[in-house]
N, C-alpha and C positions, 0 to 999 in steps of 0.2 A: 495250221493243221488242215488237211484237205477235207476231212469230215468232222466238223465240230458237233453236228447233231448225230450222236452215236446211235440213238434209237433208229433214225432214218438209215444210217449206214448199215446197221445190222439187218433191217428189213430188206434193204437193197441187196445185200449179200444173199439172204435167204431166197429172195425172188430169183436171183441168177441160178442158185442151186436147183430150185424147183424147175426152172426152164430147162436146165441140162438134163434132169431126170425125166422130163416130159418127152425128151427125144428118144428114150429107151423103151422098146416094146415091153409090155408087162411080162412076157415069158422069158425075158432076158434078165430079170431082176436078181436072180441068184447066180448069174454067170460071171466069170472072171476072164475077160478076153485077153488080158495080159497075164501070162503065167507067173505065179507067185505073188501077184497082186491079189488083194481081197476081192470078193464079188461086189457088185454094185450095192447090195443090201448093206454091206458094212459101211460104205461111205455115206449112205443115206442116214444111218444112225450116228455115225461118228462125228459129223460136223456139229449138230446141236448138242451131242453129249459132251464133246470137248469144250464147247462154250459154257455149258452149264457147270461142268466139273471145274473149269478154270476160274470163272467169275463167281459163281454162286457157292460151290462147295469149298474150293481151296482158298479163295480170297475172302469171301464173306462168311464162311463157316456155316452154311445152311445144311439142313438135313438132306439125306439122299432121297431120290425119287424111286429108283429101283436098282439096287446094287448089282444084281445079276446083269441087267442090260447095260449099266454104266461100265462094268468090267469088260463086257463083250465088245463094246464100242469105244473103249478108252483110247487105244493107240493103234496106228497102222504098222506096216512092216516096210523095211527097206527092200527095194527091188532086188531079187536074186538072193535074198537072205534066207537060205533054206533052213537055218536053225530056228528062226522065229516064225516062219510061215506056218499057218494053221490050216490043216487039211480038214475043213469042215464040210460035211455033206449038206445038201439042201435041208434035210430034216433037222440038222443041228441048229439051224438058224430059226429065230422066231418068225411067225407069219407076218406078212406085210402090214396087216391091220394093227397088230401089236406094236410094230416098229413105228407106225404113223402116230399112234396114240402117245408113245414115248416122245417122239419128235415134237408133237404139239405141246406137251407139258414142259419139255425143256425150253422151247421157245417162249412159252408164257412166263416161265420163271426168269429167264434171261432178260426179256423185255421189261419185266417189273423192276429188275435191278437197274437196268439202264435208265429208266425214268426217274430214278432217285437223284441223278446228277451229282454224285459224290466225286469230287476231284481226286480222291484217293484211289478210285477205281480205274483211272486213266490207263495205266500200263496193262492191267488185266484186260480191259476192253480192247485195246489196240492189239493185244496178243490174239484174242479170238477173231477179230476182224481180219487180220493178216493171215491167220491160219486158214480161214475159209477162203480167202482170196487165192492162196496157193493151191488149195484143193480143187478150185474151179479148173485150174490148168491140168491137174492130175486127172480129174474126171474126163476132161476133153481128150487126153491121150488114150484113156481106156475106151471111151466111146468110139474113137477113131478106129480101133482094132475090132470093134463089133461088126459082124457081117451085115451087109446092107439090108437084108430082109428083117433085121431085128432093131432097126433104128429108123427115125423119120427120114423120108426122102426129100431133102431140101436142095434147092439149086441157088447158086450165087453167081454174081458177075465176076468173071475172070478175064484177065488180059495178059498177053504175051507180046513182047516187043523186041526190037533189035537194040542191043546195048552199045554204048560207047566203050572203048577199051578200059579195063580196070587197071590203069597204070599205077604202079607203086608210088606211094606218097612218102617222102622223107620226113622223119620225125627227129628233131634235134635231141642231143643228149640233155638230160635234165631230170627233174624230180617227178615222181608219180606219188600222189597222195591217196592212200587206200584207207578204208574204214572211217570211223567217226571217233572224235575225242570222247574219253570217258565221261567228261562233264557236260557233253552235249545232251540237252534235255529232250530232244526229239526222239521218237521211238525208233529202235532198231533191234535186231537180234544179236545174241551174244557173239557170234562169229564176225560181226561187223566192227567190234571194238577190241582194242584201242586203235586210235589212228596210227598209221604206219607210213612213214615217208621212205621211198626207195629211190636210189639213184639208178637211172636207166640209161644205158649207152644208146647212141644214135642207131636207128634202124629204119627200114622202109617197110610199109605195110600196104596191102591191097586196098584200093579205094572202095571196092565193093566186096561183098561176100562171094565166095565161090558159088557159081550157079549150076543148075541142072545141066545146062549146055556144056559148061566146063567139065562137069563130072562125066557126062556122056563120052567125052573124048577118052577119059580114063577107063571107062567100061569097055570101050572099043579095043583097048590094048590089054584087057584082062583084069581091070579093076573090079571091086565088088559092087553088087547091085544093092542100092538102098532098099530098106524094108518097105518104103512107100511106093516103090516102082513095080510095075507089072509089064511083062513083055507082051506085045500084041503083034498081030500078023503084019501090020503096016507101020510099026514103030514101038514107042513106049507109052504106057499109061501111068498117070500119077493118081494114086488113091488119096484124094483129099478127105477131110473129115466126113463128108456126107455124099461125095460124088466120085466118079472115075472120069478123068478128063485127059486129053492128049497132053503129054509132058510139056509144061511151059519151060522153055530153055532159059528165060530171063529170071526165073524165081531162084531163091537160094536153095542149095542142095542140103537136105536134112540127113545127116549121117552120124555115125558114132565117132568118138575121139580116135579110136584105133584106125578106122577107115580114113578119117581126115589126115592123120599122120602119114598113112600110106600114100595118099594123094600128094601131100606136100613133099615127101621124099622123091616121088616120081618127077615132080617139077623142080627139084633141087632147092627147095625152100624148107620152111618149118612153120609151126604155129606159134602165136604169141604167148608170152607168160601173162599172168594176171596183171603184173605191174606195167607191162608194155601195152596191154589193152587200156589201162587207166591213162597212161601217158597219151595215147592216140585219141582217147575219147574225151577226157576231162581237163587236160592241160592245154596251155596256149603257147604259141611261139614267144609271147611277151612275158611269160612267167607266172600267169595267174592260174588258178584252178576253178573250173566251172562246176555249177550244180548239175547241169546236164550237158551233153555234147554241144548243143546249140546255144547254151547260155543259161540264164536264170529264169526264163519264162516257163510257166507251167506247161506240162505236156499237152499237146493237141494233135488231132489227126493229121495235120500238115507236117508234124515232126517225125512221125513213124507209124508203123503198123503194130498197134498194141491195144490192150483194153477191150478185146472182143469187137473192134471195129469190123473185123471179118474173122472167120475161123481159119483162114488159109493164108499163105504168103502172097506177095505181089512182086512185081519186078524190083530188083535190088536198087534201082535208081529212082524209085517212085516218090521218095520224100527228101529231095535235096535240102529243104529247109531244116532238116534234122542233122545236117553235117556238123562235124566238129570244127574247131578253129583251124585245124590243119587241112580240112577238106575231105576227111574220111566220112563216108556216108553209111547210113543204116546201122549204126552201132547200138542203138536201142530200138528194139522192135524187129519184126519179120523173122526172128529166130534167135534163140540164145546162141552165144558164141563160145566155142570151146577154147580153153587155155590149157597149157601144159603144166599148170601149177597144181600140185596136190592140195586138196582141201585140208587146211590146218588152222589152228588158232593164231591170232595175232598176239604179240607179247602183252601180258596183263589180262589174259582171258579170264572171265568169270562166267559160270553157267547162268543162263537166263532164269530169272526168279520164278516166272510162272510156267516155264517149260524147260527145266534143267537138262532134259535129255535131247533137246532139239538138235544140237550140234555134236555133242561129245561122242556119240556112238559112231560118228562118221569120220572122226580124226584117226583114220586107220591106214593112211597112205594108199588106199585103193580107190578113193573118190577124187575127182578132179573138178576144179572151179570152172563154172560157166558164168558169163557176164552178159548184160544187156537185157533182152526180153523177147518173147515170142508174140505172135498175133493174139494169143489168149492169156497174156500176162496182165493182170489187173493194174490199173494206173498207180495204185498205192505203192506198188513194189518197184517203181522205176528209179528210185534214188540211186545215186552213184555207188553207195557203199554196199548195196544188196548183193549177196553172193548165192548162187545156185550151185548144186554139185550132183554128179552122177558117176556111176561106174564107166570106165572108158569103152566098154563094149555094149552099153545099154542102147538099144536102137529106137525106142519109142518116143523119146523126147524130141521136141521141135528145136533141134540144135544144128547150127551151121558153123561156118568158120571162114577165116581169111588167112592168107599166107603172109609170112614175114621173111625179110631178107636181112 
């Protein structure tokens, strides 16, 4: 287990949350830069509330702290779900000082439970840790859309390079192993189980993700402009999380699934399925299945751009040590990878004990699986079985793609 000291893991997560909120100007606390997402105040209260409700209330049976605030901060909403979206005015939310007192008490109670070191708490603890991990990425997406004057002005080192051709790499016919066995004792979410073996026909896949430079050629013949791009007098600007910089042509293009499919059609190709992604990422020409594309070694910054090493992408060829056994690069990190597989349960699906609604609300045929990781995907979520999902027209996620023939 990557974090055996759960007390430390929880504190580390809370510190990252605090750091993200410190980048938001006080006057933006009640704003919702992404339509139909909740305002920042919700996420501030939601993360400790979910941890307290899951570990202390549901699992340990403790008394409530404040039922009104617990209900207010209990659960978020799916992007673009107009049925569940709550149109709350600033006045309908509690003041920040009240929220911060509630946060402090939730944290105090959760840390007290963590310090008891009860082995029966393990799955509840890992549920709350991964829940906060995932929300760090969500928060970053939302901060990205906040106007520059309402967030900290930070500058980072960026580079753009001339790339080698992204020649297609042939993948032999064979098995792709998705998910985890039901008897696997390591933590995972319900949509990752049971293990599923798929026979995959031979195909060829791009060595690198499609880049901004590739996408610019598509724009020049009428293709759509990604939400992160801005037109300037002398070219194109990329809106990174905290800066506006000249468009780096060697970085992966962040686009929607619908946009990616349009590009692939223009090139006479298509996008991979979830099984094809697994075959290219985790299988080997000699018939083994790897833990990560590069093998069984733990993730490190030489293997990919993930875990907040930086907030933004880097050139698609920046981490050759992370290549799969076939030689496909950048499969984990630098941007989630769209697949054409609708998000659905594997055979034998059972809802998650501590978060039964985690997956089932999204098995609707309207969400699609993404694999891999983005620059701001925490290390804990890099396991091969982890599945992300979004609507095909959702533009705010750090999602790229590669083409298949």
